[in-house]
NULOPA-186194 format. One record per atom (N, C-alpha, C): residue in three letters; x, y, z. Coordinates in steps of 0.05 Angstrom, whole numbers, plus 5000, padded with zeros to 4 digits. Example, Ala and Ser with C-alpha at 12.3 -4.5 7.8 and 13.67 -1.06 7.14 Angstrom:
2
ALA526448865156;ALA524649105156;ALA526449345156;SER525749555142;SER527349795143;SER525850015157;
END
This chain:
376
MET507071983494;MET506071723503;MET503871753524;GLY503871963540;GLY501972003561;GLY499072003551;PHE498672093526;PHE495972113515;PHE494471843514;ILE495971623512;ILE494771363511;ILE493271293537;PHE494271403559;PHE493171343585;PHE490971543594;ARG490571753578;ARG488571953587;ARG485771843589;PRO484871663571;PRO482171563575;PRO481771423602;ILE483871303613;ILE483671183640;ILE483171393660;GLY484571613658;GLY484071843676;GLY481271953673;ALA480271953648;ALA477572053643;ALA475471893658;VAL475871623659;VAL474071443673;VAL474271483703;ILE476771483713;ILE477171503742;ILE476271773754;PHE477371983743;PHE476772253754;PHE474072363745;GLY473072253722;GLY470372333713;GLY468272233733;GLN468571983741;GLN466671873761;GLN466972013788;LEU469472073796;LEU469972203821;LEU468672483821;GLY469072623798;GLY467972893796;GLY464972903796;ASP463672713783;ASP460772713781;ASP459472603806;LYS460772423820;LYS459572303844;LYS460272453869;LEU462772533873;LEU463672653898;LEU464272943896;GLY464273053872;GLY464673343870;GLY467073413853;ARG466973653840;ARG469073743823;ARG471573803838;ARG471273903863;ARG473573973879;ARG475273723885;GLY474073503892;GLY475573263898;GLY477073163873;ALA475773173850;ALA477173093825;ALA479573263819;LEU479273523824;LEU481473703818;LEU483773663837;LEU483273603862;LEU485373543881;LEU486873293873;GLY485373093864;GLY486572843856;GLY488272863831;THR487373013811;THR488873043786;THR491473193791;LEU491273413806;LEU493673573811;LEU495673413829;GLY494673273849;GLY496473123866;GLY497972913850;LEU496572763833;LEU497872553818;LEU499872673798;MET499072883785;MET500873013765;MET503373123779;GLY502973243803;GLY505273353817;GLY507273143826;VAL506272923836;VAL507972703845;VAL509572593821;ALA508072533799;ALA509372413775;ALA511472593763;SER510872843760;SER512673033748;SER515173073765;THR514773093791;THR517073133809;THR518972893808;LEU517772653809;LEU519372403809;LEU520972373783;ILE519972483760;ILE521472463736;ILE524172613739;GLY524072823755;GLY526472983760;GLY528672833776;VAL527972613789;VAL529972463805;VAL530372173794;LEU529472133770;LEU529771873758;LEU532771793755;PRO533371543760;PRO536171453754;PRO536571443724;THR539071443716;THR539671423688;THR539971133680;ILE539971083654;ILE540270803645;ILE543070693652;HIS544970873657;HIS547670783664;HIS547770683693;THR545970783710;THR546070703738;THR543870493744;ALA541670493729;ALA539470313736;ALA538770123713;GLY540070153691;GLY539569973668;GLY536770003658;ILE535469783651;ILE532769793639;ILE530669893658;VAL531269893684;VAL529369993704;VAL528770283699;ALA530770443690;ALA530370723685;ALA528170783665;PRO528270673641;PRO526070733622;PRO523370623630;ILE523370403645;ILE520870293655;ILE519570483675;LEU521270593692;LEU520170793712;LEU519171043697;LEU520571123677;LEU519771353661;LEU517071313648;ILE516671073637;ILE514071003625;ILE511871003645;LEU512370893669;LEU510370893690;LEU509571173699;LEU511571343701;LEU511071623710;LEU509571783688;ARG510271733663;ARG508871863641;ARG505971763640;ALA505571503647;ALA502871403648;ALA501271543670;MET502571583693;MET501171733715;MET500472013706;GLN502272143691;GLN501672413681;GLN499272413662;GLY499172213645;GLY496972183626;GLY494372143640;ILE494371973661;ILE491971913676;ILE490972173690;ALA492772323702;ALA492072573715;ALA490872773696;ALA492172793673;ALA491272993653;ALA488572913641;GLY487972653642;GLY485372563631;GLY482972663645;GLY483172743670;GLY480872843685;GLY480973133692;GLU483273263687;GLU483773533696;GLU481973733682;TRP481973733655;TRP480573943639;TRP477573933644;SER476373703643;SER473473683646;SER472573763674;ALA474073683694;ALA473373753721;ALA473674053726;ALA475874173715;ALA476274453718;ALA474174623704;THR473574543679;THR471574693663;THR468874673676;SER468074433686;SER465474403699;SER465374573724;MET467474573740;MET467574733764;MET467275023758;VAL468775123739;VAL468775403732;VAL466175503721;VAL465075353702;VAL462475423690;VAL460275423710;GLU460175213727;GLU458075193747;GLU458275403769;SER460575513772;SER460975713793;SER460776003782;ALA460776033756;ALA460876293744;ALA458076423742;PRO457876683741;PRO455276813735;PRO454376723707;VAL451776703703;VAL450676603678;VAL451676753654;ASP451977013657;ASP452777183634;ASP455877193630;LYS457377033646;LYS460277033643;LYS461376753642;ARG459776563635;ARG460676283635;ARG462876233614;ALA462476343590;ALA464476303569;ALA467176433576;ARG466976663588;ARG469376803596;ARG470976643617;TYR469576533637;TYR470876383657;TYR471976123646;ALA470475993628;ALA471475743616;ALA473975793599;SER474076023586;SER476476083569;SER478976103586;TYR478676173612;TYR481076193629;TYR482475913631;ILE480875703631;ILE481975433632;ILE483675383607;GLN482675483584;GLN484175433558;GLN486775593557;MET487075793573;MET489475953573;MET491875783584;GLY491275563597;GLY493375393607;GLY495175283585;SER494075233561;SER495675123539;SER497775313529;PRO497075563521;PRO499175743512;PRO501175823535;ILE500075843559;ILE501875913582;ILE503875683586;GLY502875433584;GLY504675203586;GLY506775193564;THR505975263540;THR507875273518;THR509975473523;LEU509175713532;LEU511075923537;LEU512975853560;LEU511875743581;LEU513475673604;LEU515475443597;SER514575253582;SER516375023575;SER518575113557;THR517975263536;THR520075363518;THR521875553533;GLY520775713551;GLY522375903567;GLY524175753586;ALA523175533598;ALA524875383616;ALA527275253602;VAL526775153578;VAL528875033562;VAL530975243554;ALA529875473544;ALA531675683536;ALA533375783559;LEU532175823582;LEU533575913606;LEU535675713615;GLY534875453615;GLY536675243623;GLY539175223605;VAL538675233579;VAL540875223560;VAL542575473562;GLY541275703566;GLY542775953568;GLY544675963593;LEU543675853615;LEU545275853640;LEU547275633642;LEU546475393632;LEU548175163635;LEU549675073610;GLY548775183587;GLY549875093562;GLY548374843553;ASN548674773528;ASN547174543517;ASN547974283531;ASP550574243535;ASP551574003547;ASP550673983577;GLY550774213590;GLY549974213618;GLY547074153622;PHE545474263603;PHE542574213605;PHE541873923600;VAL543173813579;VAL542673533572;VAL543573343593;ASN545773403606;ASN546973223626;ASN545973253654;GLY543773393658;GLY542573403684;GLY540873653690;GLY541373863674;GLY539874113678;GLY536974083672;TRP536273893655;TRP533473843648;TRP531773753672;ARG533073663693;ARG531673573716;ARG530473803732;ILE531674033730;ILE530774263747;ILE527874343743;PRO526874373718;PRO524074433714;PRO522174223726;TYR522973973724;TYR521273763736;TYR521273783767;LEU523573833778;LEU523673853808;LEU522174103817;ALA522074313801;ALA520574553808;ALA517574503810;THR516674283798;THR513874213798;THR512774193826;ILE514374093845;ILE513374063872;ILE512474323884;VAL513774543877;VAL513074803887;VAL510374893875;PHE510174873849;PHE507674953836;PHE505274783843;ALA505774523846;ALA503674333854;ALA502774393882;GLY504674453900;GLY503974523927;GLY502274773929;ILE502874973913;ILE501275223913;ILE498475153902;GLY498474993880;GLY495874923869;GLY494074763888;LEU495274573902;LEU493674413921;LEU492674593944;TRP494274773953;TRP493374963974;TRP490975123965;LEU491075223940;LEU488875373929;LEU486375203926;ARG486774963917;ARG484374783912;ARG483174683938;PHE484774653959;PHE483574583985;PHE481774803995;ARG482375053987;ARG480775283997;ARG478275333980;MET478075193958;MET475675233940;MET473175113953;GLU470975243946;GLU468375123954;GLU467274973930;GLU465574773935;GLU464374623913;GLU462574803898;SER462174743872;SER460474913855;SER457574913865;HIS456275143862;HIS453475173871;HIS451574973856;ALA452074943830;ALA450374773814;ALA450574483823;PHE452974393830;PHE453374123840;PHE451874083866;GLU452074273884;GLU450674253910;GLU447574253906;MET446674403886;MET443774403881;MET442874133870;ARG444474013853;ARG443773743842;ARG443773543865;GLN445673563883;GLN445773383906;GLN443273403923;GLU442473653928;GLU440073693945;GLU437573593931;ALA437473623904;ALA435073543889;ALA435273243881;LYS437373113890;LYS437772823883;LYS437972783853;VAL439072983839;VAL439472963810;VAL442372863806;GLU442772613802;GLU445372493798;GLU445172243781;ALA447372153770;ALA447371913754;ALA446471673772;LYS444671513761;LYS443571283777;LYS445771083783;GLY447571033765;GLY449770853770;GLY452370983764;SER454070843749;SER456670963742;SER456171183721;PRO457271423727;PRO456971643707;PRO457971573680;VAL460171423678;VAL461271343653;VAL459271173637;ILE458070983651;ILE456070813638;ILE453670973630;GLU452871163647;GLU450571333641;GLU451071503616;VAL453471583611;VAL454071743587;VAL453471573562;PHE454371323561;PHE453871153538;PHE451071043537;ARG449671043559;ARG446970953560;ARG444971173552;THR445471413561;THR443471633557;THR444271833535;VAL446871893532;VAL447572093512;VAL449872003494;PRO449671763482;PRO451871663465;PRO452271833440;GLY450071933429;GLY450272103405;GLY451672363411;ARG451072473434;ARG452272723442;ARG455272693447;TRP455972463459;TRP458772403464;TRP460272393438;LEU459272253418;LEU460572223392;LEU460972493378;LEU458872653379;LEU458972913366;LEU461073093380;ALA461173073407;ALA463073223422;ALA465973143415;VAL466372883410;VAL469072793402;VAL469872933376;PHE468072933356;PHE468673053330;PHE468973353333;ALA467273473350;ALA467473773354;ALA470173853366;TYR471173683384;TYR473673753398;TYR476173653384;VAL475973473365;VAL478273333355;VAL480373533343;TYR479473743330;TYR481473933319;TYR483074063341;CYS481874113364;CYS483374253385;CYS485874093393;ASN485673833392;ASN488073663398;ASN489573603372;ALA488173493352;ALA489573403328;ALA490873633313;GLY489473853310;GLY490574093297;GLY493074193311;PHE492874193338;PHE495174293354;PHE497574113349;PHE497173853349;PHE499473673345;PHE500673713317;ILE498973763297;ILE499973793270;ILE501574053267;VAL500574273278;VAL501874523274;VAL504174573294;THR504474393313;THR506774423331;THR508674193328;THR507973963338;THR509773733338;THR510573653309;TYR508573613292;TYR509273533265;TYR510673753249;MET509774003254;MET510874223238;MET513874243241;ILE514874193265;ILE517774203270;ILE519173993252;SER518073753252;SER519173533236;SER518973603206;TYR516673723198;TYR516273793170;TYR518373993160;VAL518874203176;VAL520774403169;VAL523574283168;THR524274123187;THR526973993187;THR527373823163;ILE525273673154;ILE525573493131;ILE525673653105;THR523973853103;THR523773993077;THR525774223074;GLN526674343097;GLN528374583095;GLN531074553109;GLY531374333123;GLY533974293137;GLY533874383166;LYS535874293181;LYS535974353210;LYS536274653216;ASP537374803197;ASP537875083202;ASP535275233207;ASN533075153195;ASN530575283198;ASN528875183221;ALA529874973235;ALA528474863258;ALA528175083280;GLY530375233284;GLY530275443304;GLY528275663296;ILE527975713271;ILE526075923262;ILE523275843268;ILE522575593262;ILE519775503267;ILE519275493298;LEU521275423314;LEU520975423343;LEU520375703353;ASN521775903342;ASN521276183350;ASN518576273341;ALA517776183317;ALA515076253307;ALA512876123324;LEU513375883333;LEU511375753351;LEU511175893377;THR513376003387;THR513276153413;THR511676403409;ILE512076543387;ILE510576793381;ILE507576723378;GLY507076503363;GLY504276413359;GLY502876353386;ALA504376233405;ALA503276173431;ALA502576423446;GLY504276633443;GLY503676883455;GLY501077013445;VAL500777003418;VAL498277103406;VAL495876933414;GLN496276673417;GLN494176493425;GLN493176573453;LEU494976643471;LEU494276723498;LEU492476963497;VAL493177163481;VAL491577403479;VAL488777343467;MET488777173446;MET486277113433;MET484376953451;VAL485376773467;VAL483676633486;VAL482376823505;PHE483977003515;PHE482977203534;PHE480677373522;LEU481077463497;LEU479077623484;LEU476577463475;THR477077223466;THR474877063455;THR472876993477;GLY473776943501;GLY471876883523;GLY469877103527;ARG470677343524;ARG468877573527;ARG466977593504;VAL468077543480;VAL466377543456;VAL464177333458;ALA464977093467;ALA463076873469;ALA460876923489;ASP461377083510;ASP459277153529;ASP457177333516;ARG458077483497;ARG456277673483;ARG454677533461;PHE456077373445;PHE454777253422;PHE453976963425;GLY454876833447;GLY454276553452;GLY456676383445;ALA457076173462;ALA459375993458;ALA459075843431;GLY456575763424;GLY456075613400;GLY456875763375;PRO455676003370;PRO456376153347;PRO459376233346;THR460576293369;THR463376363370;THR465176133362;THR464575893373;THR466175663366;THR465875593337;THR463475603326;THR462975543298;THR464475743280;PHE464375993287;PHE465876193271;PHE468876143272;GLY469776063296;GLY472676003299;GLY473575773281;TYR471875573280;TYR472575343263;TYR472475403233;ILE470675573226;ILE470475663197;ILE473075803190;VAL473975983208;VAL476576113204;VAL478875913202;THR478775713218;THR480775503218;THR480875353192;VAL478575293181;VAL478375153155;VAL479675323134;LEU479075583134;LEU480175763114;LEU483175803117;CYS484275763141;CYS487075803145;CYS488775553141;ALA487575323138;ALA489075073138;ALA491175063116;TYR490375123091;TYR492275113069;TYR494375343071;PRO493475593076;PRO495375813078;PRO497575763100;VAL496875633122;VAL498875583143;VAL501275423132;PHE500775203118;PHE502975043107;PHE504375183084;LEU502775323067;LEU504075453045;LEU505875683054;LEU505175823075;LEU506876033086;LEU509375913099;VAL509075693113;VAL511475563125;VAL513275463103;ASP512075363082;ASP513675253060;ASP515475453046;THR514975713050;THR516675913038;THR519475913050;GLY519675813075;GLY522275803088;GLY523176073099;LYS521576283096;LYS522276553104;LYS521176603132;GLN522776713149;GLN522076743178;GLN519476903181;VAL519277133167;VAL516877293171;VAL514277153165;TRP514376993143;TRP511976853135;TRP511376613153;MET513476493164;MET513076273183;MET511876373209;ILE512576613216;ILE511376743240;ILE508376793235;VAL507876903211;VAL505076953204;VAL503476693204;ALA504676483194;ALA503376223193;ALA502576123221;MET504476163241;MET503876073268;MET501876253282;ILE501776503274;ILE499776683285;ILE496976593275;LEU496876513250;LEU494376403239;LEU493676143252;ALA495675963254;ALA495175693264;ALA494475683294;LEU495875843310;LEU495475843339;LEU493876073349;GLY493776293333;GLY492376533341;GLY489476523333;LEU488876543307;LEU486176553297;LEU484676293302;SER486076063300;SER484775813305;SER483975773334;THR485075943351;THR484475933380;THR481676043386;ILE480476173367;ILE477776273372;ILE475876043380;ALA476075823365;ALA474375583371;ALA475375453397;TYR477875433401;TYR479075303424;TYR478175443450;ALA478075703449;ALA477475863473;ALA474675823483;SER472775783465;SER469975783473;SER468675503473;ILE470075293463;ILE468875033461;ILE468374903488;GLY469874973508;GLY469374863535;GLY466674943546;ALA465975203543;ALA463375293551;ALA461175173535;LEU461575123509;LEU459575003492;LEU459074713501;LEU461074553505;LEU460774273513;LEU459474253541;LYS460174433558;LYS458974433585;LYS455974473584;GLU455074633565;GLU452174683561;GLU450874443547;TYR452474273534;TYR451374063517;TYR450673813533;PHE452173763555;PHE451773513571;PHE450273573597;PRO448673383607;PRO447373413633;PRO449473453655;GLY448973633673;GLY450973683694;GLY451673443711;SER449773253714;SER450273023731;SER452472833720;VAL452972853694;VAL455072683682;VAL457072853665;SER457073113669;SER458673283652;SER461673243654;VAL462673183678;VAL465573143680;VAL466372893665;SER464772673668;SER465372423654;SER464972453624;ALA462772583616;ALA462272613588;ALA464372783573;MET464973003585;MET466973183573;MET469773053573;ALA470372913595;ALA473072773596;ALA473272553576;LEU471172393573;LEU471172173554;LEU471272283525;ALA469772493520;ALA469772603493;ALA472472733485;THR473472903503;THR475973043496;THR478372863496;ASN478372663513;ASN480672483514;ASN480572273492;THR478172203483;THR477972043459;THR479072193435;ALA478272453434;ALA479472623413;ALA482472643415;GLY483472663440;GLY486272673445;GLY487772413437;LEU486372193441;LEU487571933433;LEU487871913403;ILE485772013389;ILE485972023359;ILE488172213351;ALA488372443365;ALA490272643357;ALA493172553362;GLY493572373381;GLY496272283386;GLY497572153362;PHE495972053344;PHE497071923321;PHE497272103296;MET496572363300;MET496572553278;MET499372603266;PRO501472643283;PRO504172683270;PRO504972443252;MET504272203261;MET504871963245;MET503171963220;LEU500672033222;LEU498872033199;LEU499772253179;ALA500572483191;ALA501472703174;ALA503972633158;THR505772483171;THR508172383157;THR507472193134;PHE505472023140;PHE504571833119;PHE503371983095;VAL501572173102;VAL500172323081;VAL502272493064;PHE504272593078;PHE506372753065;PHE507672573044;GLY508272323051;GLY509472143031;GLY507572063010;ALA504972013017;ALA502971932998;ALA502472142976;PHE502872392984;PHE502472612965;PHE505072692951;GLY506972502951;GLY509472552937;GLY511272752951;ARG511172752978;ARG512772942994;ARG512073222987;SER509473272983;SER508473532976;SER507173672999;VAL507173933000;VAL505874083021;VAL502874033022;TRP501673942999;TRP498773902998;TRP497873673015;GLY499673483021;GLY498873263038;GLY498173343066;PRO499973453083;PRO499273523110;PRO497273753111;SER497273933092;SER495374153093;SER492574053087;THR492273853070;THR489673733066;THR488673583090;LEU490473453105;LEU489773323130;LEU488773533150;LEU490173753153;LEU489373963171;LEU486674073164;PHE486174123138;PHE483674223128;PHE481374023134;SER481873773130;SER479773563134;SER478873553163;ILE480873553181;ILE480173533209;ILE478673783218;ALA479474013208;ALA478074263215;ALA475174263205;LEU474774153181;LEU472074133169;LEU470373943186;ILE471373723194;ILE469873533211;ILE468973673237;SER470773813250;SER470073943275;SER468074173270;THR468274303248;THR466374513241;THR463574403239;ILE463174183224;ILE460574063219;ILE459373963246;ALA460973833262;ALA460073733288;ALA459273963306;THR460874173306;THR460274403323;THR457674543316;ILE457074553290;ILE454574673281;ILE452174513293;ILE452374253292;ILE450174083303;ILE449974123333;VAL452274123347;VAL452274153376;VAL451074433383;SER451974633369;SER451074913374;SER448074943371;ARG446974823350;ARG444074833345;ARG442474693367;THR443574473376;THR442174323398;THR442074493423;VAL444374613430;VAL444474783454;VAL442675023451;ALA442575143428;ALA440875383424;ALA437975303426;ARG437175073416;ARG434474983417;ARG433574933446;GLU435374813462;GLU434774753490;GLU434675003507;LYS436275203500;LYS436175453514;LYS433575593508;ALA432675583484;ALA430075703476;ALA427775583491;GLN428175333499;GLN426075183514;GLN426375233544;GLY428375393552;GLY428775443580;GLY430275223595;ILE431675053581;ILE433074833594;ILE435974913601;ASP436774883626;ASP439474923635;ASP440674653642;MET442374563624;MET443574293628;MET445274273653;ASN446274493663;ASN447874493687;ASN446374383711;LEU443674413710;LEU442074333733;LEU440674063729;ARG441373923708;ARG440073663701;ARG441873423708;
END
C-alpha cells in the first residue's frame, strides 16, 4: 500500500533535495522512515484499540511510502555528484545493493524470529521485534548522514546560481517532460518486473502447484537475492568501463530473453529449476537495475535531478504496484496458462529496453558534445 504515497514523497523530498541540498533530503527521508517503522512495532492490536489499530497502520504505511518516495533519487544524486567521474556508475550501483540486502535481511529476520519463537510466538508478537530494531539502524544512519558533506556539484551550481527558477517539480514538467516520460518507461521494469517475479510468483506457485511448493519458491527467491547482490556489485564496475547506457541496454536485452524461461522453469515445480529461474530473474536481470541509476542521473539536469528522478521512478513504482493484480488477470485471460504472466513480464521488459536505448543515445550524444548534466 505504501507505493501509492510514494509520488507525494517524490514531490516533497525532490524539491527539498534540489533547493536545499541532497543531504537535507536524505536526513528527512531516513528520519520519517525510522519514526514510522518503529511506531509500527508498538501499534495496538484490533482487540485493544478496535478500528483505530488498522487506521494507525495505514497512516504509518503512508509515512513509509512518502519517505521512500524521495530516498532513492536523493541518495543516487548525492553519490553520483560526489563520486570521481570515472567511478560514477560504481558508486550509483551501491545504492541499488539496498534492494537485495533488504530482501535478505527481511527474510532472515522472519526465519530467525520463527526459529526462536515458533510460528505462533512470531505471529502473536514476535513480528514487532524487527520493527522496533529500526530505531537502532535509523539512529546509526542519521548519525552518518549528519556527518556527510554536501555534494561538490550541488555547491558549484549554488555558486554559479544554476538552480530551478521556481518549483523543481514544475520545472521538470515545463522543461523536460519528454525525458521524464522516457525515464518512467526505462525504469518501469525495475519495479514492475520485481513485483512480478517476487510478490506475484509466490501466489502463482501456490495456485498452480499447491502450498507445499511455496517454501521452495521462497528459498529460491532468497538465493536469487544473494546472486542479485553479487551482480549489482560487479555490474557497477562494468558500467564504469563500458558506460551506464550500453550496460543498462544490454541488461534489459538479457531480461527480455529471460522472461519466458523464468516462468517455464518455475512451472516445472522442481526445486533446482526454480532456483535457476530466480537466478535468471533476480541475478541476470539485475544488470540493468544496477546501472540505471547512473544513466538517469546523467539524463536530467542537476538542478532538478532529485525531483525528476523521484517523479520518474515513483511513477514507475505506482504502475508497478498494480502488476500482481494485472498478472493475476492475465493468467486468467490466458486460460490459467503460464504464457499469460510470462508474456506480461516480456512486454514490460521490452518497453524498458526501447526506452533505455533512446535515453542512452541521448546521453551519449550530449557527452560527445562535452555536456555534463550534473553541472546544469
